[in-house]
C-alpha positions as CSV (number, residue, x, y, z in Angstrom):
1,M,121.7,62.0,70.8
2,Q,123.5,65.4,70.8
3,R,120.2,67.2,70.3
4,Q,118.6,65.3,73.1
5,L,121.4,66.2,75.5
6,M,121.2,69.9,74.5
7,F,117.4,69.7,75.2
8,L,118.0,68.3,78.6
9,S,120.6,70.9,79.5
10,T,118.1,73.7,78.7
11,L,115.6,72.3,81.1
12,V,117.9,72.8,84.1
13,L,118.9,76.5,84.2
14,F,122.2,77.4,85.8
15,T,122.8,81.1,85.6
16,S,126.0,82.8,86.6
17,A,124.3,84.4,89.7
18,G,121.5,82.1,90.9
19,F,119.8,78.8,90.5
20,C,116.4,78.8,88.9
21,S,113.6,76.4,88.7
22,V,110.1,76.4,87.1
23,S,107.1,74.7,88.5
24,R,105.0,72.7,86.0
25,A,106.8,74.1,83.0
26,A,109.4,72.7,80.7
27,H,110.9,76.0,79.8
28,P,111.0,79.2,81.9
29,E,109.5,82.3,80.2
30,I,111.5,84.8,82.3
31,T,115.0,84.5,83.7
32,F,116.6,86.6,86.5
33,D,120.2,87.7,87.3
34,L,121.7,89.4,90.3
35,P,125.4,90.2,91.1
36,L,126.8,87.8,93.7
37,V,129.0,90.4,95.3
38,V,127.8,93.8,96.5
39,A,129.4,96.5,98.6
40,A,127.8,97.8,101.9
41,F,128.3,101.5,102.5
42,P,128.4,102.7,106.1
43,E,126.0,105.4,107.2
44,S,125.3,107.1,110.5
45,C,124.4,105.1,113.6
46,D,120.8,104.6,114.7
47,P,119.4,105.7,118.1
48,R,120.3,102.3,119.5
49,G,123.9,102.7,118.6
50,R,124.0,100.2,115.7
51,Q,126.0,100.9,112.6
52,L,123.8,101.3,109.5
53,M,125.0,99.8,106.3
54,D,123.3,100.5,102.9
55,V,123.2,97.7,100.2
56,E,121.8,98.1,96.7
57,L,120.6,95.0,94.9
58,K,120.2,95.4,91.1
59,L,117.9,92.6,89.9
60,S,117.7,92.1,86.2
61,S,115.1,90.1,84.3
62,M,114.7,89.0,80.7
63,I,111.6,87.6,79.0
64,I,112.8,84.9,76.7
65,A,109.5,83.5,75.3
66,P,108.5,85.1,72.0
67,E,104.9,85.2,73.0
68,A,105.2,85.2,76.8
69,K,102.2,85.0,79.1
70,R,101.1,88.1,80.9
71,I,103.3,88.6,84.0
72,D,101.1,90.0,86.7
73,Q,103.5,90.4,89.6
74,W,107.0,89.8,91.0
75,I,107.5,88.7,94.6
76,V,111.0,89.4,95.9
77,R,112.2,88.3,99.4
78,C,115.5,89.3,101.0
79,Q,116.7,87.6,104.2
80,P,120.2,88.0,105.8
81,R,121.5,84.8,107.2
82,D,123.3,86.4,110.1
83,R,120.9,87.3,112.9
84,A,123.2,90.3,113.8
85,M,122.0,92.0,110.5
86,Q,118.7,93.6,111.3
87,I,116.5,95.4,108.7
88,A,116.4,99.1,109.5
89,D,115.0,100.5,106.3
90,Y,114.3,99.5,102.7
91,A,113.2,101.0,99.4
92,P,111.0,101.2,97.3
93,R,108.2,101.6,99.8
94,T,104.6,100.9,99.1
95,E,103.5,103.0,96.1
96,V,100.1,103.4,94.5
97,A,99.1,104.7,91.1
98,S,96.0,105.3,89.0
99,Q,95.2,104.8,85.3
100,I,93.4,108.2,85.4
101,K,95.6,111.3,85.4
102,G,94.3,114.0,87.8
103,S,90.9,114.1,89.5
104,I,87.5,113.1,88.2
105,Q,85.0,116.0,87.7
106,I,81.4,115.2,88.4
107,K,78.5,117.6,87.5
108,T,74.9,117.0,88.5
109,S,71.8,119.2,87.7
110,D,68.3,119.3,89.0
111,E,65.6,121.1,86.9
112,Q,62.0,121.8,87.9
113,A,59.4,123.4,85.6
114,K,55.8,124.6,86.4
115,S,53.3,125.7,83.8
116,A,49.7,127.0,84.0
117,G,47.3,128.3,81.3
118,I,43.7,129.0,80.3
119,S,42.1,129.1,76.9
120,L,38.6,130.0,75.7
121,D,37.2,129.5,72.2
122,G,33.7,130.4,70.9
123,T,31.6,131.3,67.9
124,L,28.9,133.9,68.1
125,T,27.5,133.7,64.6
126,H,28.5,132.5,61.3
127,L,30.0,136.0,60.8
128,A,32.3,136.2,63.9
129,S,34.5,133.9,66.1
130,G,36.8,134.6,69.1
131,H,39.7,133.1,71.1
132,V,41.0,134.1,74.5
133,G,44.0,132.4,76.2
134,A,46.6,132.9,79.0
135,D,49.8,130.9,79.9
136,H,52.3,131.1,82.8
137,T,55.6,129.1,83.1
138,N,58.0,128.8,86.1
139,K,61.4,127.0,85.6
140,T,64.1,126.3,88.3
141,T,67.5,124.8,87.6
142,E,70.1,123.7,90.3
143,S,73.6,122.6,89.4
144,L,76.3,120.9,91.5
145,Q,79.9,120.3,90.4
146,Y,82.7,118.6,92.4
147,E,85.9,116.5,92.0
148,R,86.5,113.0,93.1
149,V,89.8,111.3,93.7
150,A,90.7,108.8,91.0
151,P,90.8,105.2,92.2
152,V,94.3,103.8,92.8
153,Q,96.0,100.4,93.0
154,A,99.2,99.2,94.5
155,V,102.0,99.3,92.0
156,T,104.7,98.3,94.6
157,A,104.0,96.9,98.0
158,S,106.8,96.2,100.6
159,G,107.2,95.4,104.2
160,T,109.1,93.2,106.7
161,I,108.9,89.5,107.1
162,N,110.1,87.0,109.7
163,R,109.5,89.4,112.6
164,G,111.5,92.2,111.0
165,R,114.6,90.2,110.0
166,G,113.8,90.2,106.3
167,V,111.9,92.3,103.8
168,Y,109.6,91.6,100.8
169,F,108.7,93.5,97.7
170,K,105.7,92.9,95.5
171,L,105.7,94.6,92.1
172,K,102.7,94.7,89.8
173,W,102.7,95.0,86.1
174,T,100.9,98.2,85.1
175,E,100.9,100.7,82.3
176,Q,103.4,102.7,84.3
177,Q,105.6,99.8,85.4
178,V,107.0,97.1,83.1
179,L,108.5,94.0,84.8
180,E,111.4,93.6,82.5
181,G,114.9,95.0,82.7
182,E,116.7,96.2,85.8
183,K,115.1,97.0,89.1
184,T,117.0,98.4,92.1
185,F,116.2,97.5,95.7
186,R,117.9,99.2,98.6
187,L,118.4,97.6,102.0
188,T,119.6,99.3,105.2
189,F,120.9,96.9,107.9
190,G,121.7,97.7,111.5
191,V,124.9,95.8,112.4
192,P,127.3,95.7,115.3
193,A,130.4,97.9,115.2
194,G,133.2,96.4,113.2
195,W,130.9,94.4,111.0
196,R,132.7,93.2,107.8
197,S,130.6,90.8,105.8
198,G,127.3,88.8,105.6
199,L,125.3,86.6,103.3
200,I,121.9,87.6,102.0
201,D,119.4,85.2,100.5
202,V,117.3,86.8,97.7
203,S,114.5,84.9,96.1
204,V,112.3,86.2,93.3
205,I,109.2,84.6,91.6
206,A,107.2,85.8,88.6
207,Q,103.6,84.9,88.6
208,S,100.6,85.2,86.3
209,E,96.9,84.7,87.1
210,K,95.2,82.3,84.7
211,K,91.4,82.0,84.4
212,S,89.8,78.8,83.5
213,F,86.4,77.1,83.3
214,G,84.7,80.2,81.8
215,G,86.4,82.6,84.1
216,W,84.9,81.1,87.3
217,D,88.2,79.6,88.5
218,K,91.5,81.3,88.9
219,E,95.0,79.7,89.0
220,V,98.3,81.3,89.8
221,V,100.9,80.1,87.4
222,T,104.7,80.4,88.0
223,L,106.5,81.7,84.9
224,G,110.0,81.7,86.4
225,N,111.8,81.9,89.8
226,A,115.3,82.1,91.1
227,H,117.3,82.1,94.3
228,F,120.5,84.1,94.8
229,V,123.1,84.0,97.6
230,V,124.6,87.5,97.7
231,A,127.8,88.2,99.5
232,A,127.8,91.7,101.1
233,Y,131.1,93.2,102.3
234,R,132.0,96.4,104.0
235,D,133.1,99.0,101.4
236,G,136.9,99.5,101.7
237,D,137.6,96.2,103.4
238,Q,139.9,94.6,100.9
239,A,140.2,91.3,102.7
240,A,136.4,91.0,102.9
241,Y,136.1,91.9,99.2
242,Q,138.6,89.2,98.2
243,A,136.8,86.6,100.3
244,A,133.5,87.5,98.6
245,K,135.2,87.2,95.1
246,N,136.6,83.8,96.1
247,L,133.1,82.7,97.1
248,S,131.7,83.9,93.8
249,S,134.3,82.0,91.9
250,A,133.7,78.8,93.9
251,E,129.9,79.0,93.3
252,E,130.4,79.3,89.5
253,A,132.8,76.3,89.6
254,L,130.2,74.4,91.5
255,R,127.5,75.1,88.9
256,R,129.8,74.1,86.0
257,A,130.7,70.8,87.8
258,A,127.0,70.0,88.5
259,L,126.1,70.7,84.9
260,A,128.9,68.5,83.6
261,H,127.9,65.7,86.0
262,M,124.3,65.9,84.7
263,Q,125.5,65.7,81.1
264,N,127.7,62.7,81.8
265,Q,124.8,60.8,83.4
266,N,122.8,61.3,80.2
267,N,125.4,59.7,77.9
268,S,123.5,56.4,77.7
269,L,120.1,56.1,76.1
270,P,118.3,54.3,79.0
271,S,119.5,57.0,81.5
272,L,118.4,59.7,79.0
273,V,114.9,58.2,78.8
274,R,114.8,58.1,82.6
275,S,115.9,61.7,82.9
276,V,113.3,62.9,80.4
277,T,110.6,61.1,82.4
278,Y,111.9,62.4,85.7
279,L,112.0,66.0,84.5
280,F,108.4,65.9,83.3
281,D,107.1,64.0,86.3
282,A,106.7,66.5,89.1
283,K,105.5,63.9,91.5
284,G,108.7,61.9,91.1
285,R,111.0,64.8,92.3
286,T,112.2,64.7,95.9
287,P,114.2,67.3,97.8
288,S,117.2,64.9,98.1
289,D,117.7,65.1,94.3
290,R,118.4,68.8,94.4
291,W,121.7,68.6,96.1
292,V,123.1,71.8,94.5
293,E,120.2,73.9,95.8
294,R,120.5,72.4,99.3
295,L,124.2,73.1,99.2
296,L,123.8,76.7,98.2
297,L,121.1,77.3,100.8
298,D,123.4,75.8,103.5
299,T,120.8,73.2,104.5
300,T,123.0,70.2,104.2
301,N,126.5,69.0,105.2
302,P,128.7,68.0,102.3
303,Y,130.5,65.5,104.5
304,S,127.4,63.5,105.3
305,D,124.9,64.1,102.5
306,K,124.1,60.8,100.9
307,E,123.5,62.4,97.4
308,I,126.9,64.2,97.5
309,Q,128.6,61.1,98.7
310,K,127.6,59.4,95.4
311,L,129.1,62.1,93.2
312,P,132.4,61.7,91.4
313,V,135.5,62.7,93.2
314,Q,136.1,65.8,91.1
315,T,132.5,67.0,91.8
316,R,132.9,66.4,95.5
317,V,136.1,68.4,95.6
318,V,134.4,71.3,94.0
319,A,131.5,71.1,96.5
320,I,133.9,71.1,99.4
321,D,135.8,74.0,97.9
322,Y,132.5,76.0,97.8
323,C,131.7,75.2,101.4
324,E,135.1,76.2,102.5
325,A,135.0,79.5,100.6
326,R,131.6,80.2,102.2
327,E,132.8,79.5,105.7
328,K,135.9,81.7,105.2
329,F,133.6,84.6,104.1
330,S,131.1,84.1,106.9
331,S,133.8,83.7,109.6
332,L,135.2,87.3,109.1
333,D,132.7,88.4,111.8
334,H,132.6,85.0,113.6
335,P,136.1,83.6,113.9
336,S,134.7,80.7,116.1
337,R,133.1,79.3,113.0
338,V,136.5,78.4,111.6
339,S,137.3,76.4,114.7
340,Q,134.0,74.6,114.5
341,L,134.6,73.8,110.8
342,N,138.0,72.4,111.6
343,A,136.5,70.3,114.3
344,D,133.8,68.9,112.0
345,V,136.4,68.0,109.4
346,A,138.6,66.3,111.9
347,E,135.6,64.3,113.3
348,A,134.6,63.2,109.8
349,M,138.2,62.2,109.0
350,A,138.4,60.1,112.1
351,S,135.2,58.4,111.2
352,D,136.3,57.8,107.7
353,I,139.6,56.2,108.8
354,A,137.8,54.0,111.2
355,T,135.5,52.5,108.6
356,S,137.8,52.6,105.6
357,S,138.3,48.9,105.7
358,E,134.6,48.3,105.3
359,T,134.0,50.3,102.1
360,T,136.3,51.5,99.3
361,N,134.0,54.0,97.8
362,R,133.2,56.2,100.8
363,F,133.2,59.9,100.6
364,S,136.1,61.2,102.8
365,A,135.6,64.2,105.0
366,A,138.9,65.6,103.8
367,K,139.1,66.5,100.1
368,P,139.3,63.2,98.1
369,A,142.6,62.8,96.4
370,M,142.4,63.3,92.6
371,D,144.8,61.4,90.3
């Protein structure tokens, strides 16, 4: 039983920086890591008067399979959640390279030869014989030599997405570029004056092209992917830095609580069998089951989500703590968000009090009391 539980826990990968999932694979062959908190350094203003802020994202990868499949490319997408953060610049830019060093030298030659001759043989008598001959040769040779630029391929491609609000990077595995280790991506945002903090969604996927049916058919296989929520704060703003650290700690606590909840659900043999069947049955998975991902992506409300309502009290408290930490960090530039959050909590509390007589296991809008 213990070995079975350990096997299940490895199928769901919770890293300290991002949540990962693998499509149609029991084990990921490559894992990613990215710091949750980064500093944004102010630069000069752009011609439109916006403050420019530079952010460096250091994405690390590790190939964990002993004999991993060939990784053909990474696709990295960066998208700030706050519409006030506009992409002004990014690096690396599109780069090309060739497997041939230097130019290609080509030499062609054209040779023409002409020959003419005459020969005369004869015998006068049995005592004498003679031979007369003449020959003429004309040869012309032309040579042409030139250099051709070596063919190149894209090593790194980058550009904007979502009408300039985000940016993407596509990295190819070549002889000059190995997709393992640490890669640095630089983002420059144009923000309003007085900007203090913002959240950035960073997703990365590692893909490989697989040929089948005698090489006629091609299939793109996902070897690993991850999504990170990065908290960027203005360098030197101690309050913003502390709010970002609190958000990072709340996210780590959320992951630990979610993993503990999954392990507790698998204590019985019937539930263990159902979990194994569920994990290997891609068709049986629904978006509502991935409550941790939806919570981190800010696509659900922890006070009304049906899956979160079914969680144990301790897990719900951790989920609410994470949402509160995220709202406090995001509200540094938008104080009105705090008022809206308090209004949502008050409305949910009133609804819970009104219906408390009908159910005894309802998820309260306020933090559930823990004994």
